[in-house]
Backbone as CSV, one residue per row, in Angstrom:
resi,resn,N_x,N_y,N_z,CA_x,CA_y,CA_z,C_x,C_y,C_z
1,HIS,58.998,146.729,174.460,57.756,146.686,175.204,56.841,147.866,174.896
2,ASP,57.259,148.801,174.057,56.443,149.978,173.751,55.055,149.609,173.239
3,ILE,55.004,148.715,172.277,53.724,148.320,171.687,52.850,147.641,172.730
4,LYS,53.420,146.814,173.568,52.637,146.111,174.586,51.990,147.089,175.557
5,ASN,52.725,148.108,176.004,52.177,149.078,176.949,51.045,149.880,176.328
6,ILE,51.234,150.336,175.118,50.201,151.126,174.448,48.994,150.245,174.127
7,ALA,49.238,149.007,173.711,48.138,148.076,173.447,47.359,147.791,174.731
8,ALA,48.048,147.711,175.856,47.366,147.486,177.134,46.433,148.644,177.452
9,GLN,46.873,149.866,177.210,46.019,151.024,177.459,44.792,151.007,176.549
10,LEU,44.977,150.624,175.282,43.839,150.526,174.367,42.857,149.476,174.854
11,THR,43.366,148.341,175.298,42.514,147.274,175.800,41.709,147.745,176.999
12,LEU,42.337,148.566,177.847,41.663,149.039,179.049,40.656,150.150,178.777
13,THR,40.670,150.711,177.592,39.762,151.833,177.300,38.796,151.455,176.176
14,LEU,39.161,151.718,174.968,38.267,151.475,173.838,37.950,149.994,173.676
15,GLY,38.920,149.136,173.931,38.681,147.695,173.802,37.569,147.217,174.720
16,ASN,37.597,147.663,175.965,36.541,147.278,176.905,35.197,147.887,176.517
17,ALA,35.212,149.116,176.044,33.964,149.761,175.620,33.333,148.973,174.471
18,ARG,34.149,148.573,173.520,33.640,147.778,172.400,33.105,146.439,172.870
19,ALA,33.807,145.806,173.820,33.364,144.511,174.336,31.998,144.623,175.014
20,LEU,31.723,145.778,175.598,30.435,146.020,176.248,29.373,146.519,175.276
21,GLY,29.745,146.697,174.008,28.807,147.231,173.029,28.586,148.717,173.184
22,LEU,29.527,149.400,173.830,29.391,150.832,174.088,30.482,151.652,173.412
23,GLY,31.120,151.094,172.403,32.218,151.767,171.729,31.834,153.070,171.059
24,ASP,30.548,153.311,170.862,30.114,154.567,170.252,29.724,155.611,171.308
25,VAL,29.867,155.266,172.599,29.491,156.166,173.685,30.664,156.454,174.616
26,ILE,31.480,155.422,174.887,32.590,155.556,175.828,33.853,154.934,175.226
27,GLY,34.967,155.124,175.910,36.193,154.451,175.504,37.203,155.317,174.778
28,ARG,36.868,156.581,174.553,37.828,157.491,173.919,37.533,158.917,174.338
29,LEU,38.552,159.743,174.201,38.383,161.166,174.476,38.089,161.860,173.160
30,ALA,36.821,162.149,172.951,36.384,162.785,171.708,35.049,163.466,171.981
31,PRO,34.736,164.527,171.228,33.448,165.196,171.401,32.295,164.205,171.268
32,GLY,31.334,164.307,172.187,30.159,163.453,172.152,30.303,162.152,172.932
33,TYR,31.504,161.825,173.393,31.716,160.611,174.183,31.659,160.947,175.668
34,GLU,31.150,160.010,176.466,31.147,160.172,177.904,32.511,159.750,178.427
35,ALA,32.993,160.424,179.469,34.317,160.077,179.979,34.403,160.247,181.486
36,ASP,34.924,159.223,182.127,35.338,159.294,183.519,36.861,159.248,183.468
37,LEU,37.497,160.218,184.082,38.949,160.343,183.962,39.630,160.348,185.321
38,VAL,40.847,159.860,185.325,41.712,159.933,186.496,42.999,160.613,186.046
39,VAL,43.396,161.670,186.745,44.649,162.359,186.466,45.691,161.771,187.401
40,LEU,46.780,161.241,186.815,47.802,160.554,187.597,49.127,161.312,187.583
41,ASP,49.854,161.214,188.679,51.174,161.805,188.820,52.204,160.678,188.784
42,PRO,52.977,160.547,187.708,53.941,159.452,187.622,55.136,159.618,188.554
43,ALA,55.224,160.750,189.244,56.305,160.986,190.207,55.739,161.142,191.621
44,ALA,54.654,160.447,191.912,53.939,160.625,193.173,54.713,160.170,194.397
45,THR,55.599,159.212,194.244,56.392,158.716,195.362,57.870,158.851,195.004
46,PRO,58.743,158.823,195.979,60.172,158.889,195.655,60.616,157.768,194.714
47,ALA,60.114,156.570,194.918,60.492,155.448,194.040,59.989,155.670,192.612
48,MET,58.767,156.171,192.481,58.225,156.443,191.149,59.011,157.568,190.473
49,ALA,59.341,158.606,191.234,60.103,159.733,190.675,61.466,159.255,190.176
50,HIS,62.094,158.373,190.942,63.390,157.828,190.534,63.259,157.038,189.236
51,ARG,62.235,156.209,189.148,62.022,155.413,187.930,61.638,156.305,186.753
52,LEU,60.894,157.368,187.008,60.470,158.279,185.947,61.668,158.943,185.278
53,GLU,62.714,159.201,186.037,63.925,159.784,185.447,64.475,158.905,184.330
54,ARG,64.353,157.610,184.473,64.847,156.680,183.455,63.932,156.616,182.240
55,ALA,62.675,157.041,182.397,61.740,157.019,181.270,62.113,158.066,180.229
56,GLU,62.779,159.117,180.651,63.248,160.179,179.766,62.168,160.705,178.826
57,GLY,60.947,160.880,179.354,59.871,161.438,178.560,59.166,160.456,177.636
58,ASP,59.553,159.185,177.663,58.941,158.186,176.791,57.561,157.798,177.332
59,LEU,56.521,157.980,176.519,55.157,157.709,176.958,54.970,156.256,177.356
60,ALA,55.463,155.340,176.565,55.280,153.918,176.871,55.927,153.567,178.206
61,ASP,57.116,154.087,178.476,57.782,153.820,179.751,57.020,154.450,180.912
62,THR,56.475,155.632,180.700,55.706,156.296,181.749,54.427,155.524,182.052
63,LEU,53.753,155.032,181.017,52.546,154.221,181.230,52.882,152.931,181.962
64,PHE,54.001,152.310,181.592,54.438,151.089,182.269,54.704,151.376,183.748
65,LEU,55.353,152.491,184.029,55.614,152.905,185.410,54.304,153.024,186.188
66,LEU,53.320,153.698,185.613,52.041,153.876,186.298,51.311,152.553,186.491
67,MET,51.396,151.654,185.508,50.712,150.363,185.616,51.364,149.470,186.667
68,THR,52.658,149.571,186.854,53.347,148.658,187.762,53.599,149.235,189.146
69,MET,53.782,150.539,189.250,54.127,151.146,190.538,53.048,152.078,191.086
70,GLY,52.092,152.454,190.253,51.075,153.407,190.674,50.106,152.812,191.682
71,ASP,49.663,153.639,192.611,48.631,153.274,193.568,47.836,154.537,193.891
72,ASP,47.083,154.526,194.969,46.222,155.676,195.265,47.006,156.970,195.448
73,ARG,48.283,156.896,195.792,49.079,158.110,195.971,49.336,158.825,194.650
74,ALA,49.177,158.135,193.540,49.403,158.739,192.222,48.178,159.507,191.716
75,VAL,47.038,159.344,192.363,45.805,159.995,191.900,45.819,161.468,192.284
76,VAL,45.788,162.331,191.276,45.757,163.781,191.485,44.324,164.281,191.483
77,ALA,43.511,163.768,190.551,42.116,164.209,190.439,41.306,163.147,189.721
78,THR,40.007,163.163,189.964,39.088,162.294,189.232,37.922,163.135,188.713
79,TYR,37.425,162.725,187.562,36.290,163.380,186.913,35.291,162.312,186.498
80,VAL,34.012,162.567,186.734,32.947,161.663,186.317,32.055,162.428,185.353
81,LEU,31.920,161.875,184.148,31.171,162.541,183.068,31.670,163.977,182.877
82,GLY,32.976,164.147,183.038,33.606,165.451,182.826,33.534,166.402,183.999
83,GLU,32.839,166.017,185.069,32.705,166.877,186.243,33.731,166.481,187.298
84,PRO,34.429,167.457,187.902,35.421,167.116,188.924,34.759,166.512,190.163
85,MET,35.304,165.404,190.635,34.776,164.727,191.819,35.769,164.728,192.966
86,HIS,37.064,164.740,192.642,38.095,164.683,193.682,39.346,165.383,193.175
87,ARG,39.985,166.124,194.063,41.283,166.721,193.759,42.141,166.542,194.996
88,ARG,43.354,166.006,194.778,44.285,165.789,195.879,44.658,167.125,196.498
89,SER,44.732,167.158,197.797,45.116,168.405,198.472,46.593,168.683,198.212
90,ALA,46.970,169.930,198.290,48.353,170.325,198.027,49.310,169.707,199.022
91,ALA,48.844,169.368,200.215,49.702,168.799,201.240,49.999,167.327,201.009
92,ALA,49.265,166.670,200.118,49.426,165.223,199.916,50.716,164.870,199.242
């Protein structure tokens, strides 16, 4: 499933930008591109942390975990056009 997870992330980023005709402005992290970002914690809940142990550092498994188990509790911070808009409090 490694290829499927990584392909899904591409579809959700650069693929959508290209579909909108904006592939030269958005859809990748590179100088000159606009970016809205979400920083996620793959161990945000006890269940996610337990599943993350099985990922053993594998990016594809971690992305799959975030796609299937992630929710608002996994959001650490958000950035719009590179500017910070939200940061989770330390107590969360």
